[in-house]
ZADO-42003 format. One record per residue (C-alpha): residue number from 1; residue in three letters; chain; x negated, z, y. Coordinates in nm, 2 decimals, decimal comma, always signed. Example, Ala and Ser with C-alpha at 12.3 -4.5 7.8 and 13.67 -1.06 7.14 Angstrom:
2
1/ALA/A/-1,23/+0,78/-0,45
2/SER/A/-1,37/+0,71/-0,11
// end
This chain:
333
1/UNK/A/-0,29/-2,56/-0,17
2/UNK/A/-0,02/-2,69/-0,40
3/UNK/A/+0,28/-2,47/-0,43
4/UNK/A/+0,64/-2,47/-0,57
5/UNK/A/+0,90/-2,31/-0,34
6/UNK/A/+1,27/-2,24/-0,32
7/UNK/A/+1,37/-2,32/+0,04
8/UNK/A/+1,70/-2,14/+0,05
9/UNK/A/+1,95/-1,95/-0,16
10/UNK/A/+2,10/-2,19/-0,42
11/UNK/A/+1,81/-2,43/-0,37
12/UNK/A/+1,60/-2,60/-0,63
13/UNK/A/+1,23/-2,63/-0,66
14/UNK/A/+1,03/-2,81/-0,40
15/UNK/A/+0,67/-2,91/-0,45
16/UNK/A/+0,49/-2,87/-0,12
17/UNK/A/+0,14/-2,85/+0,04
18/UNK/A/+0,07/-2,52/+0,21
19/UNK/A/-0,22/-2,36/+0,40
20/UNK/A/-0,41/-2,14/+0,16
21/UNK/A/-0,34/-1,78/+0,25
22/UNK/A/-0,61/-1,53/+0,35
23/UNK/A/-0,61/-1,17/+0,23
24/UNK/A/-0,55/-0,90/+0,49
25/UNK/A/-0,66/-0,55/+0,48
26/UNK/A/-0,61/-0,40/+0,14
27/UNK/A/-0,52/-0,74/-0,01
28/UNK/A/-0,68/-0,97/-0,26
29/UNK/A/-0,66/-1,35/-0,28
30/UNK/A/-0,62/-1,47/-0,64
31/UNK/A/-0,68/-1,82/-0,77
32/UNK/A/-0,39/-1,88/-1,00
33/UNK/A/-0,49/-2,04/-1,34
34/UNK/A/-0,16/-1,98/-1,53
35/UNK/A/+0,19/-1,84/-1,45
36/UNK/A/+0,46/-1,77/-1,70
37/UNK/A/+0,82/-1,89/-1,64
38/UNK/A/+1,05/-1,59/-1,68
39/UNK/A/+1,43/-1,60/-1,69
40/UNK/A/+1,44/-1,37/-1,39
41/UNK/A/+1,27/-1,63/-1,18
42/UNK/A/+1,63/-1,76/-1,14
43/UNK/A/+1,69/-1,47/-0,91
44/UNK/A/+1,50/-1,66/-0,63
45/UNK/A/+1,76/-1,94/-0,63
46/UNK/A/+2,03/-1,68/-0,68
47/UNK/A/+1,97/-1,53/-0,34
48/UNK/A/+1,77/-1,22/-0,43
49/UNK/A/+1,45/-1,31/-0,24
50/UNK/A/+1,38/-1,11/+0,07
51/UNK/A/+1,32/-1,42/+0,27
52/UNK/A/+1,30/-1,80/+0,23
53/UNK/A/+1,12/-2,02/+0,15
54/UNK/A/+0,99/-1,82/-0,14
55/UNK/A/+0,74/-1,91/-0,41
56/UNK/A/+0,86/-1,77/-0,75
57/UNK/A/+0,65/-1,64/-1,04
58/UNK/A/+0,55/-1,29/-1,15
59/UNK/A/+0,35/-1,36/-1,47
60/UNK/A/+0,02/-1,45/-1,30
61/UNK/A/-0,32/-1,48/-1,45
62/UNK/A/-0,62/-1,60/-1,26
63/UNK/A/-0,94/-1,48/-1,08
64/UNK/A/-1,02/-1,31/-0,76
65/UNK/A/-1,12/-1,56/-0,49
66/UNK/A/-1,16/-1,32/-0,20
67/UNK/A/-1,09/-0,96/-0,09
68/UNK/A/-0,97/-0,82/+0,24
69/UNK/A/-1,11/-0,53/+0,43
70/UNK/A/-1,10/-0,20/+0,25
71/UNK/A/-1,08/-0,34/-0,10
72/UNK/A/-1,36/-0,19/-0,31
73/UNK/A/-1,22/-0,20/-0,67
74/UNK/A/-1,21/-0,58/-0,70
75/UNK/A/-1,47/-0,85/-0,64
76/UNK/A/-1,47/-1,24/-0,65
77/UNK/A/-1,48/-1,38/-0,99
78/UNK/A/-1,30/-1,10/-1,17
79/UNK/A/-1,02/-1,21/-1,40
80/UNK/A/-0,69/-1,04/-1,30
81/UNK/A/-0,32/-1,05/-1,36
82/UNK/A/-0,02/-0,99/-1,13
83/UNK/A/+0,32/-0,89/-1,26
84/UNK/A/+0,67/-0,79/-1,15
85/UNK/A/+0,52/-0,48/-0,99
86/UNK/A/+0,38/-0,62/-0,66
87/UNK/A/+0,23/-0,31/-0,51
88/UNK/A/+0,36/+0,04/-0,40
89/UNK/A/+0,43/+0,17/-0,05
90/UNK/A/+0,30/+0,52/-0,11
91/UNK/A/+0,56/+0,64/+0,14
92/UNK/A/+0,90/+0,68/-0,05
93/UNK/A/+0,97/+0,97/-0,28
94/UNK/A/+0,91/+0,79/-0,61
95/UNK/A/+0,56/+0,67/-0,49
96/UNK/A/+0,48/+1,02/-0,37
97/UNK/A/+0,56/+1,15/-0,71
98/UNK/A/+0,36/+0,88/-0,88
99/UNK/A/+0,67/+0,69/-1,01
100/UNK/A/+0,55/+0,36/-0,87
101/UNK/A/+0,78/+0,14/-1,08
102/UNK/A/+1,08/+0,31/-0,90
103/UNK/A/+0,93/+0,25/-0,55
104/UNK/A/+1,22/+0,20/-0,31
105/UNK/A/+1,03/-0,02/-0,05
106/UNK/A/+0,75/-0,16/-0,25
107/UNK/A/+0,69/-0,53/-0,33
108/UNK/A/+0,82/-0,74/-0,61
109/UNK/A/+0,61/-1,04/-0,69
110/UNK/A/+0,80/-1,37/-0,65
111/UNK/A/+1,10/-1,20/-0,47
112/UNK/A/+0,97/-0,98/-0,18
113/UNK/A/+0,64/-1,17/-0,17
114/UNK/A/+0,53/-1,51/-0,28
115/UNK/A/+0,44/-1,55/-0,65
116/UNK/A/+0,24/-1,75/-0,89
117/UNK/A/+0,40/-2,10/-0,88
118/UNK/A/+0,11/-2,20/-0,66
119/UNK/A/-0,27/-2,25/-0,67
120/UNK/A/-0,33/-1,92/-0,48
121/UNK/A/-0,14/-1,60/-0,42
122/UNK/A/-0,22/-1,29/-0,21
123/UNK/A/-0,13/-0,95/-0,35
124/UNK/A/-0,21/-0,59/-0,26
125/UNK/A/-0,51/-0,45/-0,44
126/UNK/A/-0,30/-0,20/-0,63
127/UNK/A/-0,09/-0,48/-0,78
128/UNK/A/-0,37/-0,62/-0,99
129/UNK/A/-0,46/-0,56/-1,35
130/UNK/A/-0,79/-0,66/-1,51
131/UNK/A/-0,77/-0,92/-1,79
132/UNK/A/-1,00/-0,86/-2,09
133/UNK/A/-1,23/-1,15/-2,20
134/UNK/A/-1,06/-1,17/-2,54
135/UNK/A/-0,74/-1,31/-2,37
136/UNK/A/-0,71/-1,65/-2,23
137/UNK/A/-0,52/-1,69/-1,90
138/UNK/A/-0,23/-1,87/-2,08
139/UNK/A/-0,21/-1,57/-2,32
140/UNK/A/-0,24/-1,31/-2,05
141/UNK/A/+0,02/-1,45/-1,82
142/UNK/A/+0,34/-1,36/-2,03
143/UNK/A/+0,20/-1,02/-2,10
144/UNK/A/+0,24/-0,93/-1,73
145/UNK/A/+0,62/-0,91/-1,77
146/UNK/A/+0,75/-0,98/-2,12
147/UNK/A/+0,45/-0,80/-2,27
148/UNK/A/+0,44/-0,49/-2,05
149/UNK/A/+0,81/-0,45/-2,07
150/UNK/A/+0,81/-0,43/-2,45
151/UNK/A/+0,48/-0,24/-2,49
152/UNK/A/+0,56/+0,02/-2,23
153/UNK/A/+0,92/+0,07/-2,36
154/UNK/A/+0,79/+0,14/-2,71
155/UNK/A/+0,51/+0,38/-2,60
156/UNK/A/+0,75/+0,57/-2,38
157/UNK/A/+1,03/+0,58/-2,63
158/UNK/A/+0,93/+0,90/-2,81
159/UNK/A/+0,86/+0,73/-3,14
160/UNK/A/+0,54/+0,83/-3,33
161/UNK/A/+0,33/+0,64/-3,59
162/UNK/A/+0,52/+0,63/-3,92
163/UNK/A/+0,86/+0,64/-3,75
164/UNK/A/+1,12/+0,36/-3,82
165/UNK/A/+1,14/+0,14/-3,51
166/UNK/A/+1,37/-0,16/-3,49
167/UNK/A/+1,34/-0,46/-3,26
168/UNK/A/+1,65/-0,66/-3,19
169/UNK/A/+1,57/-1,03/-3,13
170/UNK/A/+1,28/-1,26/-3,20
171/UNK/A/+1,25/-1,45/-2,87
172/UNK/A/+0,98/-1,41/-2,61
173/UNK/A/+1,02/-1,03/-2,58
174/UNK/A/+1,12/-0,98/-2,94
175/UNK/A/+0,82/-1,15/-3,10
176/UNK/A/+0,60/-0,94/-2,88
177/UNK/A/+0,79/-0,63/-2,95
178/UNK/A/+0,76/-0,68/-3,33
179/UNK/A/+0,38/-0,72/-3,29
180/UNK/A/+0,34/-0,42/-3,06
181/UNK/A/+0,55/-0,20/-3,28
182/UNK/A/+0,36/-0,29/-3,60
183/UNK/A/+0,02/-0,24/-3,43
184/UNK/A/+0,13/+0,10/-3,30
185/UNK/A/+0,18/+0,21/-3,65
186/UNK/A/+0,56/+0,22/-3,66
187/UNK/A/+0,76/+0,12/-3,97
188/UNK/A/+0,88/-0,19/-3,80
189/UNK/A/+1,22/-0,36/-3,85
190/UNK/A/+1,32/-0,68/-3,69
191/UNK/A/+1,69/-0,76/-3,65
192/UNK/A/+1,79/-1,12/-3,58
193/UNK/A/+2,04/-1,38/-3,67
194/UNK/A/+1,98/-1,60/-3,98
195/UNK/A/+1,78/-1,56/-4,29
196/UNK/A/+1,54/-1,84/-4,19
197/UNK/A/+1,37/-1,61/-3,94
198/UNK/A/+1,26/-1,35/-4,20
199/UNK/A/+0,93/-1,52/-4,28
200/UNK/A/+0,82/-1,54/-3,92
201/UNK/A/+0,92/-1,18/-3,85
202/UNK/A/+0,71/-1,07/-4,14
203/UNK/A/+0,41/-1,28/-4,03
204/UNK/A/+0,43/-1,10/-3,70
205/UNK/A/+0,41/-0,77/-3,88
206/UNK/A/+0,76/-0,66/-3,95
207/UNK/A/+0,80/-0,45/-4,27
208/UNK/A/+1,17/-0,51/-4,29
209/UNK/A/+1,40/-0,79/-4,17
210/UNK/A/+1,77/-0,76/-4,12
211/UNK/A/+1,99/-1,07/-4,09
212/UNK/A/+2,26/-0,94/-3,85
213/UNK/A/+2,50/-1,21/-3,97
214/UNK/A/+2,49/-1,09/-4,33
215/UNK/A/+2,40/-0,72/-4,31
216/UNK/A/+2,57/-0,40/-4,19
217/UNK/A/+2,28/-0,32/-3,96
218/UNK/A/+2,37/+0,04/-3,89
219/UNK/A/+2,39/+0,11/-4,27
220/UNK/A/+2,07/-0,07/-4,34
221/UNK/A/+1,88/+0,13/-4,08
222/UNK/A/+2,04/+0,45/-4,21
223/UNK/A/+1,92/+0,36/-4,56
224/UNK/A/+1,57/+0,34/-4,42
225/UNK/A/+1,60/+0,70/-4,29
226/UNK/A/+1,74/+0,61/-3,95
227/UNK/A/+1,56/+0,45/-3,66
228/UNK/A/+1,38/+0,67/-3,41
229/UNK/A/+1,39/+0,38/-3,16
230/UNK/A/+1,58/+0,06/-3,14
231/UNK/A/+1,43/-0,18/-2,88
232/UNK/A/+1,70/-0,43/-2,76
233/UNK/A/+1,53/-0,74/-2,63
234/UNK/A/+1,84/-0,96/-2,66
235/UNK/A/+2,13/-1,00/-2,41
236/UNK/A/+2,41/-0,96/-2,66
237/UNK/A/+2,62/-0,65/-2,62
238/UNK/A/+2,75/-0,65/-2,98
239/UNK/A/+2,40/-0,68/-3,13
240/UNK/A/+2,29/-0,38/-2,93
241/UNK/A/+2,59/-0,15/-3,00
242/UNK/A/+2,59/-0,24/-3,38
243/UNK/A/+2,26/-0,05/-3,41
244/UNK/A/+2,37/+0,28/-3,26
245/UNK/A/+2,51/+0,42/-3,58
246/UNK/A/+2,17/+0,35/-3,75
247/UNK/A/+1,97/+0,57/-3,51
248/UNK/A/+1,86/+0,90/-3,66
249/UNK/A/+1,93/+1,23/-3,49
250/UNK/A/+1,80/+1,22/-3,13
251/UNK/A/+1,71/+0,85/-3,17
252/UNK/A/+1,72/+0,62/-2,87
253/UNK/A/+1,85/+0,27/-2,81
254/UNK/A/+1,61/+0,13/-2,54
255/UNK/A/+1,76/-0,16/-2,35
256/UNK/A/+1,53/-0,42/-2,19
257/UNK/A/+1,77/-0,72/-2,21
258/UNK/A/+2,06/-0,76/-1,97
259/UNK/A/+2,40/-0,85/-2,13
260/UNK/A/+2,67/-1,03/-1,94
261/UNK/A/+2,92/-0,75/-2,01
262/UNK/A/+2,88/-0,37/-1,98
263/UNK/A/+2,76/-0,19/-2,30
264/UNK/A/+3,04/-0,04/-2,50
265/UNK/A/+2,92/+0,25/-2,71
266/UNK/A/+3,13/+0,49/-2,92
267/UNK/A/+3,08/+0,83/-2,76
268/UNK/A/+3,12/+1,00/-3,10
269/UNK/A/+2,82/+0,81/-3,23
270/UNK/A/+2,61/+0,95/-2,94
271/UNK/A/+2,74/+1,31/-2,95
272/UNK/A/+2,74/+1,39/-3,32
273/UNK/A/+2,37/+1,31/-3,36
274/UNK/A/+2,25/+1,36/-3,00
275/UNK/A/+2,16/+1,00/-2,97
276/UNK/A/+2,08/+0,83/-2,64
277/UNK/A/+2,09/+0,49/-2,47
278/UNK/A/+1,82/+0,43/-2,21
279/UNK/A/+1,71/+0,14/-2,00
280/UNK/A/+1,35/+0,05/-1,93
281/UNK/A/+1,19/-0,14/-1,65
282/UNK/A/+0,85/-0,32/-1,68
283/UNK/A/+0,57/-0,10/-1,55
284/UNK/A/+0,30/-0,05/-1,29
285/UNK/A/-0,02/-0,25/-1,27
286/UNK/A/-0,19/+0,03/-1,47
287/UNK/A/+0,08/-0,02/-1,74
288/UNK/A/+0,01/-0,40/-1,74
289/UNK/A/-0,36/-0,34/-1,77
290/UNK/A/-0,30/-0,10/-2,07
291/UNK/A/-0,08/-0,37/-2,22
292/UNK/A/-0,35/-0,64/-2,19
293/UNK/A/-0,62/-0,41/-2,33
294/UNK/A/-0,41/-0,31/-2,63
295/UNK/A/-0,32/-0,68/-2,70
296/UNK/A/-0,69/-0,77/-2,68
297/UNK/A/-0,79/-0,49/-2,91
298/UNK/A/-0,52/-0,53/-3,18
299/UNK/A/-0,47/-0,91/-3,18
300/UNK/A/-0,12/-0,92/-3,03
301/UNK/A/-0,07/-1,26/-2,88
302/UNK/A/+0,23/-1,44/-2,72
303/UNK/A/+0,33/-1,78/-2,85
304/UNK/A/+0,33/-2,02/-2,55
305/UNK/A/+0,39/-2,38/-2,44
306/UNK/A/+0,20/-2,50/-2,14
307/UNK/A/+0,29/-2,75/-1,87
308/UNK/A/+0,11/-2,85/-1,54
309/UNK/A/+0,25/-2,71/-1,22
310/UNK/A/+0,37/-3,06/-1,13
311/UNK/A/+0,61/-3,05/-1,43
312/UNK/A/+0,78/-2,72/-1,31
313/UNK/A/+1,14/-2,86/-1,32
314/UNK/A/+1,12/-2,97/-1,69
315/UNK/A/+0,93/-2,66/-1,79
316/UNK/A/+1,17/-2,43/-1,62
317/UNK/A/+1,47/-2,60/-1,77
318/UNK/A/+1,32/-2,59/-2,12
319/UNK/A/+1,28/-2,21/-2,08
320/UNK/A/+1,63/-2,16/-1,93
321/UNK/A/+1,79/-2,37/-2,21
322/UNK/A/+1,62/-2,15/-2,48
323/UNK/A/+1,42/-2,44/-2,62
324/UNK/A/+1,07/-2,29/-2,55
325/UNK/A/+0,88/-2,12/-2,82
326/UNK/A/+0,85/-1,87/-2,68
327/UNK/A/+0,72/-1,88/-2,32
328/UNK/A/+0,66/-2,17/-2,09
329/UNK/A/+0,34/-2,12/-1,89
330/UNK/A/+0,25/-2,33/-1,59
331/UNK/A/-0,12/-2,42/-1,54
332/UNK/A/-0,30/-2,53/-1,22
333/UNK/A/-0,63/-2,64/-1,36
// end
């Protein structure tokens, strides 16, 4: 099979021919049709992989090619996705408590096991999520990380239909967050830089748009009654902290973007209204499947640009430079 690997820490992509893997007991062999390029794929070159060479990629969409012994829930031909969650160990304390996303010794697709920058990938049966027919592979792939992160963060935030929910950003996670928030029934606010983004935010379903370069964001949110949840999809510290004063009592700033500097929040803003700042990881395979089903049901779709696997270097650089609108997706067909 064709694959793209990083041979060592600090290395670049290498296009190689490998033997097609075979599924072991409890595993599934997936024929990769599409794989999104995520910023965190840079962690492979950065030395975070458990071993090298390593094939990156954790936004996988394809179909079951073969199953190993003991696998009963999947069959050849089924359309499936594989995300950041690469399977649970069922041994450590989080797994025993059902908190699979906090598994201490489980697998991370593309870091502790080979990922989707290849024509085939092997994954544990519990790492797979069924893809609805309404979604193409190219649409489903980004939902396995960017999608589940925003969807799951919103549904676990404590907000209820009718509440004011703000999304900071209008990039790959932001444009999905706005869609999910609107379809969940929240009074949706998008916060981004520049007046030119307002029309697009409203097309995605935002009821209000705040240009952070021309508006006191906290005051504007307060004038709307205060945000129950602010979902921070950007990596800008100042953009995040500027919203805290606009949270209503017991509101939450939910952080899914990683800024370069530590967050700096005024403790008084937190204490006086019992506000909170929380982080959120992506989700388990079940969360990914819920994300896909909700998207298929409500019409949420990512905006993607596609490129063949052979063009991985150019596609990866386009994503890392911020020039993609909004997710680069590699295809193998």
